[in-house]
C-alpha positions as CSV (number, residue, x, y, z in Angstrom):
1,M,98.7,89.2,58.7
2,A,99.3,91.9,61.3
3,A,101.8,93.6,58.9
4,A,99.4,93.4,56.0
5,A,96.6,94.8,58.0
6,G,98.9,97.6,59.1
7,V,99.7,98.5,55.6
8,A,96.0,98.5,54.6
9,V,95.1,100.8,57.5
10,I,97.8,103.3,56.7
11,A,96.9,103.2,53.0
12,S,93.2,103.8,53.8
13,G,93.7,106.4,56.5
14,Q,90.5,105.2,58.2
15,V,90.0,104.7,62.0
16,G,87.8,101.7,62.9
17,T,86.3,101.0,66.3
18,L,84.7,97.8,67.7
19,T,82.9,97.8,71.0
20,L,81.9,94.6,72.8
21,E,79.6,95.0,75.8
22,R,80.1,92.7,78.8
23,G,83.4,91.3,77.8
24,V,85.9,89.6,80.1
25,A,87.1,92.9,81.5
26,G,83.8,94.8,81.1
27,T,83.4,96.8,77.9
28,L,86.0,95.7,75.4
29,V,86.9,98.5,72.9
30,L,89.2,97.8,70.0
31,R,90.2,100.2,67.3
32,T,92.6,100.6,64.4
33,T,94.7,103.8,63.9
34,S,97.5,104.6,61.5
35,L,99.9,104.9,64.4
36,A,99.0,101.4,65.8
37,A,99.1,100.1,62.2
38,L,102.7,101.2,61.9
39,F,103.7,99.3,65.1
40,M,101.6,96.3,63.8
41,I,103.9,96.2,60.7
42,A,106.9,96.0,63.0
43,L,105.2,93.3,65.1
44,G,104.4,91.3,62.0
45,M,107.9,91.6,60.6
46,V,109.5,90.4,63.8
47,A,106.9,87.6,64.3
48,V,107.4,86.2,60.8
49,A,111.2,86.2,61.3
50,I,110.9,84.5,64.7
51,G,108.5,82.0,63.2
52,L,111.1,80.9,60.6
53,Y,113.8,80.9,63.2
54,A,112.3,79.3,66.4
55,P,111.5,75.7,65.2
56,R,115.1,75.0,64.4
57,Y,116.5,76.9,67.4
58,H,114.4,75.2,70.1
59,S,115.1,71.5,70.4
60,P,112.2,69.5,71.9
61,G,112.8,69.2,75.7
62,P,111.5,70.2,79.1
63,G,110.0,73.7,79.1
64,T,109.8,74.1,75.3
65,S,106.1,73.9,75.1
66,A,105.6,76.2,78.1
67,Y,108.0,78.7,76.5
68,Q,106.1,78.6,73.1
69,A,102.8,79.1,74.9
70,A,104.3,82.1,76.7
71,Y,105.6,83.5,73.5
72,T,102.2,83.1,71.8
73,L,100.5,84.8,74.7
74,A,103.0,87.7,74.5
75,L,102.4,88.0,70.8
76,V,98.6,88.2,71.2
77,A,98.8,90.5,74.2
78,S,101.2,92.9,72.2
79,L,98.6,93.0,69.4
80,G,95.9,93.7,72.0
81,V,97.9,96.7,73.2
82,L,98.0,98.1,69.7
83,L,94.3,97.5,69.1
84,A,93.1,98.7,72.5
85,G,90.7,101.6,72.2
86,S,90.0,102.2,75.9
87,V,91.9,102.5,79.2
88,T,90.6,99.2,80.5
89,T,91.4,97.2,77.4
90,F,94.8,98.7,77.1
91,L,95.8,98.0,80.8
92,V,94.6,94.4,80.6
93,A,96.5,93.8,77.4
94,W,99.6,95.6,78.8
95,E,99.7,93.5,82.0
96,A,99.2,90.3,80.0
97,M,102.1,91.2,77.8
98,T,104.3,91.9,80.8
99,I,103.5,88.6,82.5
100,A,104.1,86.6,79.3
101,G,107.4,88.4,78.7
102,Y,108.4,87.4,82.3
103,L,107.6,83.8,81.5
104,M,109.7,84.0,78.3
105,I,112.7,85.2,80.2
106,L,112.3,82.3,82.6
107,R,113.0,79.7,79.9
108,H,115.6,78.2,82.1
109,P,114.3,78.8,85.6
110,V,116.9,76.8,87.5
111,R,119.6,79.4,86.6
112,V,120.1,82.1,89.2
113,E,120.8,84.8,86.5
114,A,117.5,83.9,84.8
115,V,115.6,84.4,88.0
116,R,117.3,87.7,88.5
117,G,116.7,88.9,84.9
118,G,113.0,87.9,85.0
119,Y,112.5,89.5,88.5
120,L,114.0,92.8,87.3
121,F,111.8,92.7,84.2
122,L,108.7,92.0,86.2
123,A,109.4,94.3,89.2
124,L,110.3,97.3,87.1
125,G,107.5,96.5,84.7
126,E,105.0,96.6,87.6
127,V,106.4,99.9,88.8
128,G,106.0,101.3,85.3
129,F,102.5,99.8,85.2
130,M,101.4,101.7,88.4
131,L,102.7,104.9,86.9
132,V,100.8,104.2,83.6
133,V,97.6,103.5,85.6
134,G,98.1,106.8,87.4
135,A,98.5,108.7,84.1
136,L,95.5,107.1,82.4
137,G,93.4,107.0,85.5
138,L,94.0,110.7,86.1
139,L,93.2,111.5,82.5
140,A,90.1,109.4,82.6
141,A,88.9,111.1,85.8
142,K,89.4,114.6,84.4
143,T,87.8,113.9,81.1
144,G,85.0,111.6,82.4
145,A,85.7,109.0,79.7
146,L,87.5,105.6,79.3
147,S,87.5,105.5,75.5
148,F,90.6,106.9,73.9
149,A,88.6,108.7,71.3
150,E,86.4,110.4,73.9
151,M,89.4,111.2,76.1
152,A,91.1,112.9,73.1
153,A,88.0,114.9,72.3
154,R,87.7,116.2,75.8
155,A,91.4,116.6,76.5
156,H,91.1,120.4,76.4
157,T,89.0,120.3,79.6
158,V,92.0,118.9,81.7
159,P,93.5,121.6,83.9
160,A,97.1,122.5,83.0
161,G,98.7,121.2,86.2
162,Y,97.1,117.8,85.7
163,E,98.2,117.7,82.1
164,D,101.8,118.2,83.2
165,L,101.4,115.4,85.8
166,V,99.9,113.0,83.2
167,F,102.8,113.7,80.8
168,V,105.5,113.0,83.4
169,L,103.8,109.9,84.7
170,A,103.4,108.6,81.1
171,L,107.0,109.3,80.2
172,M,108.3,107.5,83.3
173,G,105.8,104.7,83.2
174,F,106.2,103.8,79.6
175,G,109.9,104.5,79.9
176,F,110.4,101.5,82.1
177,K,109.2,99.2,79.3
178,A,110.9,101.1,76.5
179,G,114.2,101.1,78.3
180,I,114.9,104.8,78.7
181,V,117.7,105.7,81.1
182,P,117.5,105.4,84.1
183,F,114.6,102.9,83.9
184,H,116.4,100.5,81.6
185,I,118.4,98.2,84.0
186,W,116.2,95.1,83.2
187,L,117.6,95.0,79.6
188,P,121.2,94.0,80.2
189,E,120.0,91.5,82.8
190,A,117.1,89.9,80.9
191,H,118.5,89.7,77.4
192,P,121.5,87.4,78.2
193,V,119.3,84.8,79.9
194,A,116.3,84.8,77.5
195,P,116.5,82.6,74.4
196,A,117.7,84.4,71.3
197,D,114.2,84.7,69.7
198,G,112.8,85.9,73.1
199,S,115.5,88.6,73.2
200,G,114.6,89.6,69.6
201,F,111.0,89.9,70.6
202,L,111.7,91.9,73.8
203,S,113.9,94.3,71.9
204,G,112.1,94.4,68.6
205,V,108.5,94.6,70.0
206,V,108.2,95.0,73.7
207,T,110.4,98.1,74.0
208,K,108.5,99.6,71.0
209,L,105.2,99.1,72.9
210,G,106.7,101.5,75.5
211,I,107.3,104.0,72.7
212,Y,103.8,103.4,71.4
213,G,102.1,104.0,74.8
214,F,104.0,107.2,75.3
215,M,103.1,108.5,71.8
216,V,99.4,107.7,72.4
217,V,99.4,109.9,75.5
218,A,101.7,112.7,74.3
219,F,100.4,113.1,70.7
220,E,96.8,111.9,70.9
221,L,95.3,112.1,74.4
222,L,96.9,115.3,75.6
223,P,96.6,118.7,73.9
224,R,99.6,120.7,73.0
225,G,101.6,121.5,76.1
226,P,104.5,123.7,77.2
227,V,107.9,123.5,75.5
228,W,109.5,121.8,78.6
229,W,107.6,118.6,77.8
230,G,109.6,118.1,74.6
231,L,112.8,119.2,76.3
232,L,112.4,116.7,79.1
233,A,111.9,113.9,76.6
234,L,114.9,115.2,74.6
235,G,117.1,115.2,77.6
236,L,116.2,111.6,78.6
237,G,116.7,110.5,75.0
238,S,120.1,112.1,74.8
239,A,121.2,110.5,78.1
240,S,119.9,107.1,76.9
241,A,121.6,107.3,73.6
242,L,125.0,108.3,74.9
243,L,125.2,106.2,78.0
244,G,123.7,103.2,76.1
245,V,126.5,103.2,73.5
246,L,129.2,104.0,76.0
247,Y,128.3,101.0,78.3
248,S,127.8,98.7,75.3
249,L,131.5,99.2,74.4
250,M,132.5,97.8,77.7
251,E,130.6,94.5,77.3
252,R,132.2,91.2,76.1
253,D,129.0,89.3,76.3
254,W,127.4,89.8,72.9
255,K,123.8,89.8,74.1
256,R,124.6,92.3,76.9
257,F,126.3,94.4,74.3
258,L,123.1,94.4,72.2
259,A,121.0,95.1,75.2
260,F,122.8,98.3,75.9
261,S,122.7,99.1,72.2
262,T,118.9,98.8,72.5
263,V,119.0,101.5,75.2
264,E,121.0,103.7,72.7
265,N,118.6,103.2,69.9
266,I,115.5,103.8,72.0
267,G,117.3,107.0,73.1
268,I,117.6,108.1,69.5
269,V,113.8,107.5,69.0
270,V,113.0,109.5,72.1
271,I,115.4,112.3,70.9
272,A,113.3,112.5,67.7
273,L,110.0,112.5,69.6
274,G,111.2,115.0,72.1
275,A,112.4,117.4,69.4
276,S,109.1,116.8,67.5
277,L,107.1,117.9,70.6
278,T,109.4,120.9,71.0
279,F,108.8,122.1,67.5
280,F,105.0,121.4,67.7
281,E,104.8,123.3,71.0
282,S,106.8,126.2,69.4
283,G,104.3,126.5,66.5
284,L,106.5,124.9,63.9
285,A,104.2,122.0,62.8
286,A,106.0,121.0,59.7
287,L,109.3,120.5,61.5
288,G,107.5,118.8,64.3
289,A,106.0,116.3,61.8
290,L,109.4,115.8,60.2
291,L,111.0,114.7,63.5
292,L,107.9,112.6,64.2
293,I,108.4,110.8,60.9
294,A,112.1,110.4,61.6
295,G,111.3,108.8,65.0
296,L,108.8,106.4,63.5
297,Y,111.3,105.5,60.8
298,Q,113.9,104.7,63.5
299,V,111.3,102.5,65.2
300,L,110.9,100.4,62.1
301,N,114.6,100.2,61.5
302,H,115.4,99.2,65.0
303,A,112.8,96.4,65.0
304,A,114.4,95.0,61.8
305,Y,118.1,95.1,62.5
306,K,118.1,94.5,66.3
307,T,115.9,91.4,66.0
308,L,118.2,90.3,63.2
309,L,121.3,90.7,65.4
310,F,119.8,88.9,68.4
311,L,118.8,85.9,66.2
312,G,122.3,85.9,64.7
313,V,123.9,85.7,68.1
314,G,121.6,82.8,69.0
315,V,123.0,80.9,65.9
316,V,126.6,81.7,67.1
317,E,125.9,80.6,70.6
318,H,124.4,77.3,69.3
319,A,127.3,76.7,67.0
320,A,130.3,77.9,69.1
321,G,128.9,77.4,72.6
322,T,129.7,80.9,73.8
323,R,128.7,84.6,73.5
324,D,132.0,85.9,74.8
325,M,133.4,88.0,71.9
326,D,137.0,87.5,73.2
327,R,136.6,83.7,72.7
328,L,135.3,83.9,69.1
329,G,136.8,84.7,65.8
330,G,136.8,83.6,62.2
331,L,133.1,82.7,62.2
332,A,132.4,84.4,58.8
333,R,134.1,81.4,57.1
334,R,132.3,78.9,59.2
335,L,128.8,80.5,59.4
336,P,128.5,82.5,56.1
337,R,124.7,82.4,55.9
338,T,124.6,83.9,59.3
339,A,127.5,86.3,58.9
340,V,126.2,88.1,55.8
341,P,122.8,89.1,57.3
342,M,124.6,90.1,60.5
343,L,126.9,92.3,58.4
344,V,123.9,94.0,56.9
345,G,122.3,94.5,60.3
346,S,125.6,95.9,61.7
347,L,126.0,98.4,58.9
348,G,122.3,99.4,59.3
349,I,122.4,99.9,63.0
350,A,125.7,101.8,62.7
351,A,123.8,104.3,60.4
352,L,126.3,103.8,57.5
353,P,125.0,104.6,54.0
354,P,123.2,103.4,52.1
355,L,121.4,101.2,54.7
356,N,118.2,102.1,56.6
357,G,119.7,103.4,59.8
358,F,121.5,106.2,57.8
359,V,118.2,107.5,56.4
360,S,116.4,107.8,59.7
361,E,119.3,109.4,61.5
362,W,119.9,111.7,58.6
363,L,116.4,113.0,58.9
364,I,116.8,113.5,62.7
365,F,119.9,115.5,62.1
366,Q,118.2,117.6,59.5
367,G,115.4,118.4,61.9
368,L,117.6,119.2,64.8
369,F,119.7,121.6,62.6
370,Q,116.6,123.7,62.2
371,A,116.7,124.8,65.8
372,F,117.5,128.4,64.7
373,R,113.9,128.8,63.6
374,I,112.7,128.7,67.2
375,G,112.4,132.1,68.8
376,S,113.9,131.0,72.2
377,H,117.7,131.0,72.1
378,L,117.8,128.6,75.1
379,V,115.6,126.0,73.4
380,A,117.6,126.4,70.2
381,V,120.8,125.8,72.0
382,L,119.4,122.7,73.8
383,L,118.3,121.2,70.4
384,V,121.8,121.8,69.0
385,V,123.4,120.1,72.1
386,A,121.1,117.1,71.4
387,A,122.4,117.1,67.8
388,A,126.0,117.1,69.1
389,V,125.2,114.2,71.5
390,L,123.6,112.3,68.6
391,A,126.7,112.9,66.5
392,L,129.0,111.6,69.3
393,T,126.7,108.6,69.8
394,G,126.8,107.9,66.0
395,G,130.6,107.9,65.9
396,L,130.8,105.6,68.9
397,A,128.2,103.3,67.4
398,V,130.3,102.8,64.3
399,G,133.2,101.7,66.5
400,A,131.0,99.6,68.6
401,F,129.6,97.6,65.7
402,A,132.9,97.4,63.9
403,R,134.0,95.7,67.2
404,S,130.9,93.5,67.6
405,F,131.1,92.2,64.0
406,G,134.9,92.2,63.3
407,I,136.1,90.5,66.5
408,P,133.8,87.4,66.4
409,M,133.4,87.1,62.6
410,L,136.8,88.0,61.2
411,G,140.4,86.9,61.9
412,M,141.3,83.5,63.5
413,P,139.3,81.5,66.1
414,R,140.3,82.4,69.6
415,G,138.8,79.2,71.2
416,G,137.9,75.7,70.4
417,G,134.2,76.4,70.1
418,A,134.7,78.9,67.4
419,A,137.1,76.7,65.5
420,A,134.6,73.8,65.5
421,A,131.5,75.9,64.7
422,V,129.5,74.6,61.7
423,E,126.4,76.0,60.1
424,K,124.6,72.8,59.4
425,K,121.0,72.8,60.7
426,Q,121.4,76.3,62.0
427,P,118.3,78.6,61.8
428,W,119.5,81.4,59.4
429,L,116.4,82.1,57.3
430,G,114.8,84.5,59.8
431,G,117.9,86.6,59.9
432,A,118.0,86.7,56.1
433,L,114.4,87.9,55.9
434,L,115.2,90.8,58.3
435,A,118.3,91.6,56.4
436,G,116.1,92.0,53.3
437,A,113.8,94.2,55.3
438,C,116.8,96.5,56.1
439,V,117.7,96.8,52.5
440,V,114.0,97.5,51.5
441,L,113.7,100.2,54.2
442,A,116.9,101.8,52.8
443,L,116.3,101.6,49.0
444,G,112.6,102.2,49.3
445,A,113.0,105.2,51.6
446,P,110.9,107.6,49.4
447,L,107.9,105.2,49.5
448,V,108.4,104.5,53.2
449,L,108.4,108.2,53.9
450,F,105.2,108.7,52.0
451,G,103.5,106.2,54.2
452,L,105.0,107.7,57.4
453,S,103.9,111.2,56.4
454,R,100.3,109.9,56.4
455,V,100.9,108.4,59.9
456,A,102.4,111.6,61.2
457,G,99.5,113.6,59.8
458,T,96.8,111.6,61.5
459,T,98.8,111.2,64.8
460,S,99.7,114.9,65.2
461,G,96.3,116.2,64.0
462,E,98.1,118.7,61.8
463,H,97.4,119.2,58.1
464,L,100.9,118.7,56.8
465,G,100.4,119.5,53.1
466,S,103.6,118.8,51.1
467,L,105.8,117.8,54.0
468,L,108.3,115.8,52.0
469,L,109.0,116.6,48.4
470,V,110.0,113.4,46.5
471,P,110.8,114.4,42.9
472,G,111.8,111.1,41.5
473,L,113.8,109.4,44.3
474,T,115.1,112.5,46.1
475,I,114.0,113.4,49.6
476,I,113.9,117.1,50.5
477,P,112.6,117.6,54.1
478,A,110.2,120.4,54.9
479,H,111.9,123.8,55.6
480,V,115.3,122.3,54.7
481,D,116.5,124.2,51.7
482,F,120.2,123.3,52.0
483,S,120.1,119.5,51.8
484,S,118.5,116.6,50.0
485,L,119.0,112.8,49.9
486,A,118.4,110.1,47.2
487,P,118.9,106.8,49.1
488,T,118.3,104.6,46.1
489,W,120.8,106.4,43.9
490,L,123.2,106.6,46.7
491,A,123.1,102.8,47.0
492,V,123.6,102.4,43.2
493,C,126.6,104.7,43.3
494,L,128.2,102.9,46.3
495,I,127.8,99.5,44.7
496,A,129.2,100.9,41.4
497,M,132.2,102.2,43.3
498,L,133.1,98.7,44.4
499,A,134.3,98.1,40.8
500,V,137.3,100.4,41.5
501,P,139.1,98.3,44.2
502,V,138.2,95.1,42.2
503,A,139.9,96.6,39.1
504,I,142.9,97.8,41.1
505,S,143.3,94.3,42.6
506,R,143.1,92.6,39.2
507,V,145.5,95.0,37.5
508,G,148.0,94.9,40.4
509,R,148.3,91.1,40.5
510,G,150.6,90.6,37.6
511,E,153.4,88.3,38.3
512,E,152.7,88.3,42.0
513,A,149.5,86.4,41.6
514,G,150.7,83.0,42.7
515,R,153.3,84.1,45.2
516,V,152.7,83.2,48.9
517,G,154.9,84.5,51.8
518,Q,155.0,84.1,55.5
519,V,153.4,86.6,57.9
520,W,155.8,88.9,59.7
521,A,154.5,90.2,63.0
522,G,156.9,92.0,65.3
523,G,159.8,89.7,64.3
524,M,157.7,86.5,64.5
525,L,157.2,84.5,61.4
526,S,154.0,82.9,62.5
527,F,150.8,84.7,63.4
528,R,148.8,83.3,66.3
529,A,145.2,83.8,67.4
530,R,146.3,85.4,70.7
531,M,148.2,88.1,68.8
532,Q,144.8,89.5,67.5
533,Y,142.9,92.4,68.9
534,T,140.2,91.4,71.3
535,A,136.9,93.1,72.1
536,T,138.5,94.3,75.3
537,T,141.6,95.9,73.7
538,F,139.5,97.3,70.9
539,A,137.4,99.3,73.3
540,N,140.3,100.3,75.6
541,P,140.8,103.8,74.2
542,V,137.2,104.6,74.9
543,R,137.5,103.2,78.4
544,V,140.6,105.4,79.1
545,T,138.9,108.5,77.6
546,F,135.7,108.1,79.7
547,D,137.5,106.8,82.8
548,R,135.8,109.2,85.1
549,L,132.4,107.9,84.0
550,Y,133.2,104.2,84.0
551,R,135.4,104.2,87.2
552,P,136.4,100.6,86.4
553,T,137.8,98.1,88.8
554,V,140.9,96.6,87.3
555,D,142.1,93.1,88.1
556,V,145.7,92.0,87.4
557,A,146.6,88.3,87.9
558,R,149.7,86.3,87.0
559,A,149.6,82.7,86.0
560,S,149.5,80.2,88.9
561,D,152.8,78.6,87.8
562,D,154.7,81.9,87.4
563,P,157.6,82.1,89.9
564,A,157.5,85.3,91.9
565,G,159.7,88.1,90.5
566,Q,160.0,86.5,87.1
567,S,158.3,87.5,83.9
568,G,155.3,85.5,82.8
569,P,151.8,85.7,81.4
570,V,149.7,88.4,83.1
571,H,146.0,88.6,82.7
572,Y,144.2,91.9,82.9
573,G,140.5,92.3,83.5
574,F,138.1,95.0,84.5
575,R,134.6,95.5,85.7
576,V,132.4,98.5,85.1
577,T,129.4,99.3,87.3
578,P,127.1,101.7,85.5
579,V,126.7,105.1,87.1
580,F,122.9,104.8,87.4
581,E,123.4,101.6,89.5
582,R,126.0,103.2,91.7
583,A,124.1,106.5,92.2
584,L,120.4,105.3,92.1
585,Y,119.6,101.6,92.3
586,R,122.1,100.5,95.0
587,P,121.1,103.3,97.4
588,A,117.4,102.6,96.7
589,G,118.0,98.9,97.4
590,R,119.7,99.6,100.7
591,L,116.9,101.9,101.7
592,L,114.3,99.2,100.9
593,D,116.3,96.7,103.0
594,R,116.2,99.1,105.9
595,L,112.5,99.7,105.5
596,G,111.9,96.0,105.3
597,A,113.9,95.4,108.5
598,A,111.9,98.1,110.2
599,A,108.6,96.6,109.0
600,N,109.5,93.2,110.4
601,R,109.2,94.7,113.9
602,L,105.5,95.1,113.3
603,Q,105.1,91.3,113.2
604,S,104.9,90.8,116.9
605,G,102.8,87.7,116.8
606,N,100.2,89.2,119.1
607,V,96.7,89.1,117.8
608,N,95.6,92.1,119.9
609,T,98.4,94.2,118.3
610,Y,97.2,93.2,114.8
611,L,93.6,94.2,115.7
612,L,95.0,97.6,116.8
613,Y,96.7,98.0,113.4
614,V,93.4,97.3,111.7
615,F,91.6,99.8,113.9
616,V,94.1,102.6,113.2
617,A,94.0,101.9,109.5
618,I,90.2,102.2,109.5
619,L,90.4,105.5,111.4
620,I,92.9,106.9,108.9
621,A,90.8,105.8,105.9
622,Y,87.7,107.3,107.5
623,G,89.5,110.6,108.2
624,A,90.8,110.7,104.6
625,A,87.2,110.2,103.3
626,L,85.9,113.0,105.4
627,L,88.6,115.4,104.0
């Protein structure tokens, strides 16, 4: 229903508002906008897929009912965030969504890692919430309004310095929920411990709400600002995209891999939004709208294929008993109804034609390549650098998802769980639905772009005119007179080209058709599972290339029964600690520990001392009030 309502709102282009006086949290203001409608479509798509998936994934048992209640609350609260029309309504819905998400992560509260993942999600979410309260509260104070519509109408009255502060607070506060580097560390900790459908919801919906909140502030509530706003978002997005894909390549746990991939994809969205703000603030409205459309397209795409991949990993974990890619293999034969949708999702997220990820990233590249139209050479160079980072990220992403699909799904089983995996009674239908959504978003790109152009027009407040020319099925972006794309015909041509290898295979069979020979591998006549590439060895060239960034800790261990000085099996392993944890979070944690130890000294146990503390606090508060 949410998706259908979103489509109706975008088609009508109307903004509706409902105000209820004396609600639970005071005045309750709800509204529908085209931007919120787009995110409602993503929410509805993810919710329907999880609804088809969850009943067969969750077996009845302790905690199941509580988890389902938490998920329902998170779903309703997320919808409340999108429908909120005032600061109060938005903050109440936002906090409810955070608490419900925390309860979803604690599906198995007796596990230490689940407690840690839930704590990081909640703690960082609350830090972000305080920053969001600061941004919206400051904006409300300077405009004298709590309604988003009134705040937007009076935004021009906010002094420039306060506008800058609101923008930075909003980017950081919503960045904690979206998963922008360096505010993202809850993702690789929370996703592995949450159920598969919970991970799909967190990645497909919750991170998108962070993007939505930032867009409401940056594109609606604030007037056009200085160019550095867009460049700041562009820089954070570039760092998120590149570091996300680099650290994903070092992960063997499939869900941690997908968590870092979410950081990468959110970074791509923020690159598009940052470039959009830069073009708008440089007076190039058509190009700003083009990048805004591309970012929104990436939001829809990521909601589809990342939720699909998380649900698929849940099926694999149920069937094989592990998420360790180095212990899987050959699952495409054993789980075909899961493998095919996951192949579609992997091709889409790797931005390979003709699937949906290719369309949105192609549009982002086309916009960034127009940097020469900006008068400032420095700004143009920074946009080109962002394009180069995006190109490197795209190349690494192709290798990352060739690894994440090829190692577990192809070849021979590397463990007993993979060899015994069966697809009977596995929840594959939700993934199939999302795979279909990926195909529709790719082949129906001209129609999707038509709807997104309406969203971009109402969100940016610019009259876009003929932003995207769509003669037939060909897309020609605004101001881009050297490129065009026909996604539908591209798909038709690629499918038709499959006839060539099929014909060569049939012609070349001849007399060799029934002949079977032994495998020859380095002088051995039998091929064993341990002779295959693993996820670790596949990513080793990247680890060596970026060794200064990773700074891995390498462990070398011999088998326990190997006599000293003799050859025997040697096991190599390595651990990578992300740079933001080494440089930011660990020092911050040590500082908090020292502050906590110092604060403990204040607890003397003497009532008179405590009364003195209260008296001093009152004096300080009174002095501040006088100032």
